[in-house]
C-alpha positions in Angstrom: 0.0 0.0 0.0 1.1 3.5 -0.8 0.9 6.4 1.6 -1.0 9.5 0.5 1.1 12.7 0.5 -1.8 14.9 1.8 -0.3 18.1 0.4 -0.3 20.0 -2.9 1.9 19.1 -5.8 5.6 20.1 -5.6 6.0 22.3 -8.7 9.7 22.9 -8.3 10.4 19.2 -8.0 8.3 18.6 -11.1 10.2 21.2 -13.0 13.5 19.6 -12.0 12.3 16.2 -13.3 11.4 17.8 -16.6 14.9 19.3 -16.9 16.3 15.9 -16.0 14.4 14.3 -18.8 15.8 16.8 -21.3 19.3 17.3 -19.9 20.1 14.5 -17.4 23.7 15.7 -17.1 22.5 19.0 -15.7 20.9 17.4 -12.6 23.0 16.6 -9.6 22.6 15.9 -5.9 23.4 18.2 -3.0 22.6 18.4 0.7 19.5 20.4 1.4 18.9 22.8 4.3 17.7 19.9 6.4 20.9 17.9 5.8 19.2 15.5 3.4 20.3 14.6 -0.1 18.1 16.3 -2.8 18.1 16.8 -6.5 19.3 20.2 -7.8 20.1 21.9 -11.1 23.8 22.5 -12.2 23.2 25.8 -13.9 26.7 26.0 -15.3 26.1 22.8 -17.3 22.6 23.9 -18.2 24.0 27.1 -19.6 26.6 25.2 -21.6 23.7 23.2 -23.2 21.9 26.4 -24.1 24.9 28.6 -24.7 23.6 30.0 -28.0 20.5 31.3 -26.3 21.8 32.5 -22.9 21.8 36.2 -22.1 25.0 37.1 -20.4 25.1 38.9 -17.0 24.7 42.6 -17.4 23.5 42.3 -21.0 20.7 44.7 -21.8 17.3 43.0 -22.5 13.6 43.8 -22.3 12.3 42.8 -19.0 9.6 43.6 -16.5 10.6 43.4 -12.8 10.0 44.8 -9.4 11.4 44.2 -5.8 10.6 40.7 -4.5 9.6 39.3 -7.9 11.7 36.2 -7.4 10.0 35.6 -4.1 6.6 36.0 -5.8 7.6 33.3 -8.3 8.8 31.0 -5.6 5.6 31.6 -3.7 3.6 30.3 -6.6 5.6 27.1 -6.9 5.9 26.3 -3.1 3.6 23.3 -2.2 1.1 23.7 0.7 -0.2 21.2 3.2 -3.4 23.2 3.7 -6.7 21.6 2.9 -10.4 22.3 2.4 -12.9 21.3 5.1 -16.5 20.8 4.2 -19.2 22.8 6.0 -22.6 21.2 5.5 -24.5 23.6 7.7 -23.7 26.6 5.5 -24.1 24.7 2.2 -27.2 24.3 0.0 -28.0 20.9 -1.5 -24.6 19.6 -0.3 -25.2 16.0 -1.5 -26.4 16.9 -5.0 -24.9 20.2 -6.1 -21.9 20.5 -8.4 -21.1 24.0 -7.4 -18.4 25.1 -4.9 -18.1 28.1 -2.6 -14.7 28.2 -0.9 -13.7 30.4 1.9 -10.0 31.3 2.4 -7.0 33.1 1.0 -7.3 32.5 -2.7 -3.6 31.9 -3.2 -3.6 28.8 -1.0 -6.9 27.8 -2.3 -5.6 27.8 -5.9 -2.6 25.7 -4.9 -4.9 23.2 -3.2 -7.1 23.0 -6.3 -4.2 23.0 -8.8 -3.8 19.2 -9.3 -7.5 18.3 -9.1 -8.6 21.0 -11.5 -5.4 21.1 -13.7 -6.5 22.1 -17.2 -10.2 21.8 -16.4 -11.5 25.4 -16.0 -13.0 26.9 -19.2 -13.4 30.4 -17.9 -11.9 32.5 -15.1 -13.3 35.9 -14.2 -11.7 38.0 -11.4 -12.3 41.5 -10.1 -9.2 41.9 -7.9 -8.4 45.0 -5.8 -7.7 47.9 -8.1 -5.0 49.4 -5.9 -6.6 52.8 -5.7 -5.1 53.6 -2.3 -8.5 53.0 -0.7 -8.9 49.3 -1.3 -7.0 46.4 0.1 -4.2 44.1 -1.0 -4.0 40.6 0.4 -1.4 40.1 3.2 0.5 37.1 2.0 1.6 36.3 5.6 -1.9 34.8 5.7 -0.4 32.0 3.5 1.5 30.7 6.5 0.2 27.7 8.4 -2.9 28.7 10.4 -1.3 28.2 13.8 1.9 30.0 12.9 -0.1 32.9 11.3 -2.4 33.3 14.3 0.6 33.5 16.6 2.7 36.0 14.6 0.2 38.2 12.7 -1.7 39.8 15.4 -4.9 38.8 13.6 -6.1 37.0 16.7 -6.0 37.8 20.4 -5.1 35.3 23.1 -8.6 34.0 23.2 -8.7 33.4 19.5 -10.9 36.4 18.5 -10.1 38.1 15.2 -8.7 41.5 15.9 -7.6 42.9 12.5 -8.4 42.3 8.9 -6.3 39.8 7.0 -6.0 42.3 4.2 -3.8 45.4 4.3 -4.8 48.8 3.0 -2.3 49.8 0.3 -2.1 53.6 0.4 0.0 55.7 -2.0 2.2 56.8 0.9 3.5 53.2 1.0 6.9 53.2 -0.7 6.1 49.8 -2.1 2.7 50.8 -3.5 3.0 49.0 -6.8 5.4 46.4 -5.5 2.9 45.1 -2.9 0.1 44.9 -5.4 2.3 43.0 -7.9 3.5 40.6 -5.3 -0.2 39.9 -4.5 -1.5 39.4 -8.1 1.5 37.6 -9.7 1.6 34.3 -7.8 -2.2 34.0 -7.9 -2.3 34.4 -11.7 0.6 32.1 -12.1 -1.2 29.3 -10.3 -4.5 30.1 -11.9 -3.0 29.6 -15.4 -2.4 25.9 -14.5 -6.2 25.5 -13.9 -7.2 26.9 -17.3 -8.1 24.4 -20.0 -6.2 24.5 -23.3 -9.3 26.2 -24.8 -9.8 28.3 -21.7 -10.0 32.1 -21.3 -9.5 34.6 -18.4 -11.1 38.0 -18.0 -9.7 40.4 -15.4 -11.4 43.7 -14.4 -9.1 46.6 -13.5 -9.0 50.4 -13.8 -6.3 52.8 -15.0 -4.2 52.5 -11.8 -2.7 49.1 -12.5 -3.8 48.2 -16.0 -0.3 48.8 -17.3 1.3 46.6 -14.7 -1.4 44.0 -15.0 -0.9 43.8 -18.8 2.9 43.2 -18.2 2.2 40.5 -15.6 -0.3 38.8 -17.9 2.1 38.9 -20.8 4.6 37.1 -18.7 2.2 34.6 -17.1 0.0 33.8 -20.1 2.3 34.8 -22.9 2.1 38.0 -25.0 0.9 35.9 -27.9 -2.1 34.9 -25.9 -3.3 38.4 -25.3 -6.7 38.8 -26.9 -8.1 42.2 -26.1 -8.3 45.1 -23.6 -12.1 45.3 -23.4 -13.5 48.7 -22.3 -16.6 48.5 -20.2 -18.8 51.6 -19.8 -19.5 51.3 -16.1 -21.2 54.7 -15.8 -23.8 56.4 -18.0 -23.8 59.9 -16.5 -21.0 62.5 -16.5 -19.3 63.4 -13.2 -18.9 67.2 -13.4 -17.0 67.2 -10.1 -14.2 65.1 -11.5 -10.7 66.5 -11.1 -9.8 66.2 -14.8 -11.8 63.7 -16.9 -15.1 62.1 -15.9 -14.1 58.4 -15.8 -16.7 56.3 -17.5 -15.0 53.0 -18.0 -13.1 50.1 -16.5 -10.7 47.7 -18.4 -11.3 44.0 -18.7 -8.1 42.3 -19.9 -8.8 39.1 -21.9 -6.1 36.4 -22.2 -6.4 32.7 -23.3 -4.4 29.6 -22.4 -3.5 29.3 -26.1 -5.0 30.7 -29.3 -6.4 28.6 -32.2 -3.6 30.1 -34.3 -0.9 28.2 -32.4 -3.0 25.3 -31.1 -5.8 23.6 -32.9 -7.5 23.1 -29.5 -7.0 26.7 -28.5 -9.7 29.1 -27.4 -12.3 30.1 -30.0 -14.3 33.2 -29.2 -18.1 32.9 -28.7 -20.4 35.0 -30.9 -23.1 37.1 -29.4 -26.8 36.4 -30.2 -27.9 38.2 -33.3 -31.5 39.0 -32.1 -34.5 39.6 -34.3 -33.4 43.0 -35.5 -31.8 43.5 -38.9 -28.1 44.7 -38.4 -27.2 48.1 -39.8 -26.2 48.0 -43.5 -28.5 45.0 -44.3 -31.5 45.4 -46.6 -33.3 43.7 -49.5 -34.0 46.3 -52.1 -34.4 43.7 -54.9 -36.6 41.4 -52.9 -34.1 38.5 -53.1 -35.6 35.3 -51.9 -32.5 34.6 -49.8 -33.3 37.5 -47.5 -31.5 40.7 -46.5 -28.0 41.3 -47.7 -25.2 43.8 -47.7 -22.7 44.5 -50.5 -18.9 44.8 -50.7 -16.7 46.3 -53.3 -15.5 44.0 -56.0 -12.0 45.4 -56.5 -8.7 44.7 -54.7 -5.4 46.6 -54.3 -3.2 43.9 -55.9 -3.6 41.2 -58.6 -2.5 40.1 -62.0 -3.4 41.2 -65.6 -6.1 38.5 -65.8 -8.0 40.4 -63.1 -8.4 43.5 -65.3 -11.3 43.0 -67.7 -14.5 44.9 -68.8 -17.8 44.3 -67.0 -21.0 45.4 -68.7 -23.7 46.8 -66.5 -27.4 46.1 -67.1 -27.7 49.6 -68.5 -25.0 48.8 -71.1 -22.1 50.8 -69.5 -18.7 49.2 -69.7 -16.8 49.2 -66.4 -13.1 48.6 -65.5 -11.6 48.3 -62.0 -10.6 51.7 -60.5 -7.2 53.0 -61.5 -4.4 51.1 -59.9 -6.7 48.3 -58.7 -7.9 44.8 -59.9 -11.1 42.9 -59.8 -11.1 40.4 -56.8 -12.0 37.5 -59.0 -11.4 36.2 -62.6 -14.1 36.6 -65.2 -15.3 33.0 -65.0 -16.0 33.4 -61.2 -17.6 36.8 -61.8 -20.0 35.3 -64.4 -21.0 32.5 -61.9 -21.8 35.1 -59.2 -23.7 37.2 -61.7 -25.8 34.3 -62.9 -26.6 33.4 -59.3 -27.9 36.9 -58.6 -25.0 37.8 -56.3 -23.8 41.0 -58.1 -25.5 44.3 -57.5 -25.3 47.2 -60.0 -27.3 49.6 -58.0 -31.1 50.2 -58.1 -30.8 51.8 -61.7 -28.5 49.0 -63.0 -25.8 51.5 -63.9 -23.5 51.4 -60.8 -20.1 49.9 -60.3 -20.6 46.1 -59.5 -20.6 45.0 -55.9 -20.9 41.5 -54.4 -23.9 40.7 -52.3 -23.4 39.0 -48.9 -26.6 37.5 -47.4 -27.2 37.6 -43.6 -28.5 34.1 -43.8 -25.2 32.8 -45.0 -22.8 34.6 -42.6 -21.7 33.3 -39.2 -24.5 32.6 -36.8 -24.0 35.5 -34.3 -22.2 38.8 -33.9 -18.5 39.3 -33.4 -18.0 41.0 -30.0 -16.8 44.5 -29.9 -13.9 45.7 -27.7 -16.2 48.3 -26.2 -19.0 47.0 -24.0 -21.5 49.8 -23.8 -23.8 49.9 -20.7 -26.7 49.1 -23.0 -25.4 45.5 -23.4 -23.1 45.0 -20.3 -25.0 47.0 -17.7 -23.4 49.6 -15.4 -22.5 50.1 -11.8 -25.9 51.4 -10.7 -27.5 48.4 -12.2 -25.3 46.0 -10.2 -26.0 47.9 -7.0 -29.8 47.9 -7.6 -29.7 44.1 -8.4 -28.1 43.5 -5.0 -30.5 45.7 -3.2 -33.5 44.0 -4.9 -32.2 40.6 -3.6 -31.5 41.9 -0.1 -34.8 43.7 0.7 -33.5 47.1 -0.5 -30.5 47.0 1.9 -27.2 48.0 0.3 -25.0 45.2 1.6 -22.2 45.4 -0.9 -20.3 48.3 -2.5 -19.6 48.1 -6.3 -21.0 44.7 -7.3 -20.7 44.0 -11.0 -24.0 43.7 -12.9 -25.2 40.3 -14.0 -25.5 41.5 -17.6 -21.7 42.1 -17.8 -20.9 38.6 -16.6 -23.5 37.1 -18.9 -21.8 39.0 -21.8 -18.4 37.5 -20.8 -19.9 34.0 -20.4 -21.2 34.1 -23.9 -17.8 35.4 -25.3 -16.0 32.6 -23.4 -17.8 30.1 -25.6 -18.6 27.7 -22.8 -19.8 24.2 -23.3 -23.0 23.1 -21.5 -20.9 21.5 -18.6 -18.0 23.9 -18.4 -16.4 25.0 -15.1 -16.3 28.7 -14.3 -13.9 30.0 -11.6 -13.9 33.4 -9.8 -11.3 33.6 -7.1 -12.1 37.2 -6.1 -15.8 36.4 -6.0 -17.0 39.3 -3.7 -20.7 39.5 -4.1 -20.8 36.3 -6.2 -22.2 38.0 -9.4 -20.4 35.3 -11.4 -22.3 32.5 -9.7 -25.6 34.4 -10.3 -24.8 34.8 -14.0 -23.9 31.1 -14.4 -27.2 30.0 -12.8 -29.1 32.5 -15.0 -27.4 31.3 -18.2 -28.1 27.6 -17.2 -31.8 28.5 -16.7 -31.9 30.2 -20.1 -30.4 27.3 -22.2 -30.7 24.2 -20.0 -27.0 24.0 -19.4 -25.2 22.4 -16.4 -22.2 24.8 -16.1 -20.5 24.6 -12.7 -19.1 27.5 -10.7 -16.3 27.7 -8.2 -16.3 30.8 -6.0 -13.3 31.7 -3.8 -13.4 34.5 -1.3 -11.4 35.6 1.7 -13.8 36.1 4.7 -13.1 39.8 4.9 -14.8 41.4 7.9 -17.5 44.0 7.2 -17.3 47.4 8.8 -19.4 47.6 12.0 -20.9 50.8 10.7 -21.9 49.3 7.3 -25.4 48.3 6.2 -24.2 44.8 5.7 -23.0 44.5 9.3 -26.2 46.0 10.7 -28.2 43.4 8.6 -26.3 40.6 10.2 -23.6 39.9 7.7 -20.3 39.8 9.5 -18.0 39.1 6.5 -18.2 39.1 2.7 -18.5 35.4 2.4 -21.8 35.5 4.3 -23.1 38.0 1.7 -21.9 36.0 -1.2 -23.5 32.8 0.0 -26.8 34.5 0.8 -26.7 36.2 -2.6 -26.5 32.8 -4.3 -29.4 31.4 -2.3 -31.6 34.3 -3.0 -30.6 34.6 -6.7 -31.2 30.8 -7.2 -34.7 31.1 -5.8 -35.5 34.2 -7.8 -34.3 32.5 -11.1 -36.4 29.4 -10.4 -39.5 31.5 -9.5 -39.1 33.6 -12.7 -38.9 30.4 -14.8 -41.5 28.4 -12.9 -43.3 27.2 -16.0 -40.2 26.3 -17.9 -39.6 22.6 -18.6 -36.8 21.1 -16.5 -36.3 24.2 -14.3 -36.7 22.1 -11.2 -33.4 20.4 -12.1 -31.5 23.7 -12.2 -28.5 23.5 -9.8 -28.7 26.5 -7.5 -26.9 24.9 -4.6 -23.3 25.0 -3.5 -20.9 23.0 -1.3 -19.2 25.3 1.2 -15.5 24.4 1.8 -13.2 26.3 4.2 -9.4 26.5 3.9 -7.6 25.3 7.0 -4.4 23.7 8.0 -3.9 20.0 7.1 -6.0 17.4 8.9 -2.7 15.6 9.7 -0.4 16.2 12.6 3.2 17.2 11.9 4.4 13.7 12.6 2.6 12.6 9.4 4.9 14.7 7.2 8.2 14.6 9.1 8.2 11.3 11.1 12.0 11.5 11.3 11.8 14.5 13.5 9.9 12.7 16.3 11.0 10.3 19.0 9.8 6.7 19.1 7.5 7.6 21.9 5.7 10.2 19.8 6.0 8.5 16.5 3.0 6.2 17.1 0.7 8.9 18.4 -2.5 9.7 16.5 -1.5 11.3 13.2 -4.9 12.9 12.5 -5.8 16.1 14.4 -8.4 15.5 17.2 -10.9 18.1 15.9 -11.1 16.6 12.4 -14.0 14.5 11.1 -14.1 11.6 8.7 -15.6 13.9 6.1 -12.7 16.3 6.6 -10.3 13.4 5.8 -12.4 12.4 2.8 -12.1 15.8 1.1 -8.4 15.9 1.6 -8.1 12.5 0.2 -10.2 13.6 -2.8 -7.8 16.5 -3.4 -4.8 14.2 -3.1 -6.2 11.8 -5.7 -7.4 14.5 -8.1 -11.1 13.9 -7.7 -13.3 16.9 -8.3 -14.7 18.3 -5.0 -18.2 18.4 -6.6 -18.2 14.6 -7.0 -21.2 12.6 -5.8 -20.7 11.3 -2.3 -22.8 8.5 -0.7 -22.4 6.9 2.7 -23.1 3.2 3.1 -22.7 0.6 5.9 -20.5 -2.3 4.9 -20.0 -5.1 7.4 -21.0 -2.7 10.2 -18.6 0.1 9.2 -19.4 3.5 7.6 -17.9 3.7 4.1 -17.8 6.7 1.7 -18.6 5.9 -1.9 -17.4 8.7 -4.2 -18.5 8.8 -7.8 -20.2 5.5 -7.3 -17.3 3.2 -6.6 -14.4 5.2 -8.1 -13.2 5.9 -4.5 -14.2 3.9 -1.5 -12.9 5.2 1.8 -13.3 4.0 5.4 -12.0 5.8 8.4 -13.9 3.9 11.1 -12.1 2.1 13.9 -11.7 -1.7 14.3 -11.9 -2.5 10.6 -11.4 -6.3 10.2 -10.8 -8.7 7.3 -14.6 -9.1 6.8 -15.0 -5.4 6.2 -12.0 -5.3 3.8 -13.3 -8.4 1.9 -16.8 -6.8 1.4 -15.2 -3.5 0.3 -12.9 -5.3 -2.2 -15.9 -6.9 -3.8 -17.1 -3.4 -4.8 -14.1 -3.3 -7.2 -13.2 0.4 -6.5 -10.6 2.2 -8.5 -9.2 3.5 -5.2 -9.6 2.4 -1.7 -8.3 4.5 1.2 -8.3 3.8 4.9 -6.4 5.0 8.0 -3.6 2.9 9.3 -5.1 3.4 12.7 -8.4 1.9 11.5 -7.1 -1.7 11.4 -8.5 -3.8 14.2 -5.2 -5.6 14.6 -1.9 -6.3 12.9 -3.3 -9.2 10.9 -5.6 -6.9 9.1 -2.7 -4.9 7.8 -0.8 -8.1 6.9 -3.8 -9.6 5.0 -5.0 -6.3 3.5 -3.2 -6.5 0.1 -3.8 -10.2 -0.3 -7.5 -9.7 0.1 -7.6 -7.1 -2.6 -5.3 -9.1 -4.9 -7.8 -11.9 -4.7 -11.1 -10.0 -5.1 -10.1 -6.7 -6.9 -6.5 -6.8 -8.2 -7.0 -3.6 -10.1 -7.8 -1.5 -7.1 -5.2 1.1 -6.0 -5.0 0.9 -2.2 -3.7 3.8 -0.1 -3.4 4.5 3.6 -3.2 7.7 5.7 
C-alpha cells in the first residue's frame, strides 16, 4: 500500500524532473537545508547546453521586474499542506450540487485546487483590488500555516478572537505601493493559469491605476501571444462634473487565453453574441431577393494580375473597368457565376459599379463581440447595485457589485460548453455565480461555478453588518441562495427548471488534517511516533475531502455513505473511490469492500482492528479486486 502525500503538488520538484528528462547531465545531488540529499540543477552545465541562447550577465534586455519578484515566483511554486474542510450547515443541496463556494485566502486555495482542476477550467473571471489607495491588498503572511499565522500576525488575540483584517490597506504613501500589489497578483495568476483548459480564457477587471502593470504581468504569465483584447466596459452612464480632470466612465477587462487557435488547434475560440431579431445596420433587401436581407462589398482589390483586369458590362450597357491602380477580386469566370446566381449588385438603376452581395442568412450565426462594451449591453455600476438591493430587501449590503449582464456577456464570449467550469477567485458579491445560474436557466446547461473569497470582515458601521452579515462570504453565499430562488421563480413554467442546480458546497481553507508527525516522522521520537496522526478536531468527512484532493477527484463529485460489514464507508462517484475511516476494521469489512471493485480504496492505518488486518490487506484485494489502487493515511 502507498501512503497518500496529503499536500499539494511540488511544482519545483516537477520542473527539476522535466529538466532531468531533457538534460540528465545537468541534474545533480546536494545536501539540502535539512541535511538530506536532494536533486538540484547545475546551472553552469545547463548554460553550456543552451549557450547560444543564454543572455550574459549585465547584457541589456527587455524585462519587467519589481522588488521581490523572485520571491513571488517561488511563492507560486511552493507546495502547501493546507486543505479544504466541508461545511454542510452553510451549504445548500450539499449532496447533489456540483457548485463550490470556498472560503479562504485565494492563493492557498488555488494551490490546493491545482492538481485536481489542472486544465479543467474553461473560464476565469476575477475582479481583484484595483490598488486605488483606498482598497486592500491581500497580506500574504496569511499564506503561512494557520497556527503560525495566528501566533505571529496579530490577527487573533489570546482567546482566538479576530482583531484585524487579514488584508492590508495599500495607500499611496507606501513606498512599495505598486510592489505590494504586484506581489499579490503575480503568484495568484501564475497558479490560476495551470487551472485553465487549453481552450480556456480569463477576464480580469481593472481600472487605470494598475492596467499597465497587469498587462505586463499577464504577458509574462500567459504569454504575450495569448493576449486577446483590452475590453472597455462603460461602467457609468452619466457625467461626473466634479471630476478633477476627466469624468471616468470605464473600466478595463483584460482578456487572455491559455492558447489561441492560431498556435494550437485546440486553443480558445471566441463565442459569438446572439444576433437577435433586429436586422443589423447595413443590411436590406431592395431587390426582394428570396435569400433575404443582404449587404454588399466592393469587387476590387489593391493587388492582382493582368487576368483580373477586364471589362464588365452593367445592365444599363455601361462598360466598367476596375478603378485606376486596382484589380477585380476574381477572374471573369468566377464573376459570371456570381452574376448568374444573382450575387452581383449594380445599383437600383442597373448603372452602378458592380458590388458583391453577402446574405445575412449565410454569414456566421452570431455577432462578433466589440472591444467596447456599452452599458446598454453590459450593464453599469448602478444596475449592479440595484440588483443586489433588490435581492436583499432594499438594503445596500455590498459596494460596487458587477452587474449580471456584464458577466452574462463575458460568459457568452467565453464560448462555454454546457458543462464547463467557471472560476472566480475574487468572488466578492458572487455575481459570477448568479450569472452562471441564470445562463443555465436560459439554455438548459449544467455549467458549474467555483467561487473563492477571503472572509473579509464587514465594517461595523456598514449596512451589511447591521443586517447581520459579519463578513463578505456571508453576503456571497446568501446572494447565491436568493438569486437561485429568484431564477427558479421567474422560470417556474419552464420545462426542466426544477433540475437547475442552484446549490453549492461550502468548503473552508484550513491547516492540514494531519499532525506534523505525518509529514516529518524522522523529527519525532519513538515515543511520539506512534501517536495519533490525525488532528483531534477533524471529522471523517474532513479526511475524505483531503483524500479527494490528493487523488485529483473533483470536489463536486457525488458522495454517498453506506454501511458495509457494520462500518461507515464513503462511496465517491459510485465506486471510483471507497474510503473507510472507522475504527476496528477487520478482514470481513476489507473483503466486502474489495468486492465493490473500487478504482481507489483508502483507509487510515489506525483503522485496522489488529496487525493481521494490515498483513492480509493487500492479499484480500489481490484476490477480489487486483485492479484497485490501495492507499493509507
